[in-house]
C-alpha positions in Angstrom: 26.6 -54.3 -40.3 24.1 -51.5 -40.9 24.2 -50.1 -44.2 25.0 -46.2 -44.5 25.4 -43.6 -47.0 28.9 -43.8 -48.3 29.0 -46.9 -50.4 27.3 -49.2 -48.1 30.0 -48.9 -45.5 29.3 -49.3 -41.9 28.2 -46.1 -40.0 31.5 -45.7 -37.9 33.5 -45.8 -41.3 31.3 -43.3 -42.9 31.4 -41.1 -39.9 35.2 -41.3 -40.1 35.1 -40.4 -43.7 32.8 -37.6 -43.2 35.1 -36.1 -40.5 38.0 -35.6 -42.9 37.1 -32.6 -45.4 38.6 -34.0 -48.4 37.1 -37.5 -48.2 33.7 -36.1 -47.4 33.8 -33.9 -50.4 35.1 -36.7 -52.7 32.6 -39.4 -51.2 29.8 -36.8 -51.3 30.3 -36.2 -54.9 30.6 -39.8 -55.9 27.6 -40.8 -53.8 25.5 -38.2 -55.7 26.7 -39.4 -59.0 26.0 -43.0 -58.4 22.6 -42.1 -57.4 22.1 -40.2 -60.8 21.9 -36.9 -59.4 24.4 -35.1 -61.6 23.0 -31.3 -60.7 23.5 -32.1 -57.0 27.1 -33.7 -57.7 28.1 -30.4 -59.5 26.6 -28.3 -56.9 28.7 -30.3 -54.3 31.8 -29.9 -56.5 31.4 -26.1 -56.5 30.4 -25.5 -52.9 30.8 -28.8 -50.8 33.8 -28.0 -48.8 32.2 -25.3 -46.7 28.9 -25.4 -45.0 27.5 -28.6 -46.8 30.5 -30.4 -45.3 29.2 -29.3 -41.8 25.7 -30.2 -42.3 26.7 -33.7 -43.8 29.0 -34.3 -40.9 26.3 -33.4 -38.4 23.8 -35.5 -40.1 26.1 -38.4 -40.5 26.7 -38.5 -36.6 23.1 -38.0 -35.8 21.2 -40.0 -38.4 23.6 -41.8 -40.4 22.9 -40.4 -43.6 23.9 -37.3 -45.5 21.9 -34.2 -46.7 19.6 -34.9 -49.9 18.7 -31.3 -50.6 18.1 -31.7 -54.4 16.2 -34.7 -55.7 17.6 -34.1 -59.1 
């Protein structure tokens, strides 16, 4: 099984989690916290349920990974 962004889960499971807005928001925040990117996690908490969710959904379907806009 190929590794994907959400906790090393498979691509299909990650896409399913990305489709549901609440789970995508939670998984995106937790993923960024586990990477040590606290600022990105805080921004995700504030605005991750809008346009960032749509971008992450599209990128998860196309590339199998979520957007990494902030390297911090």
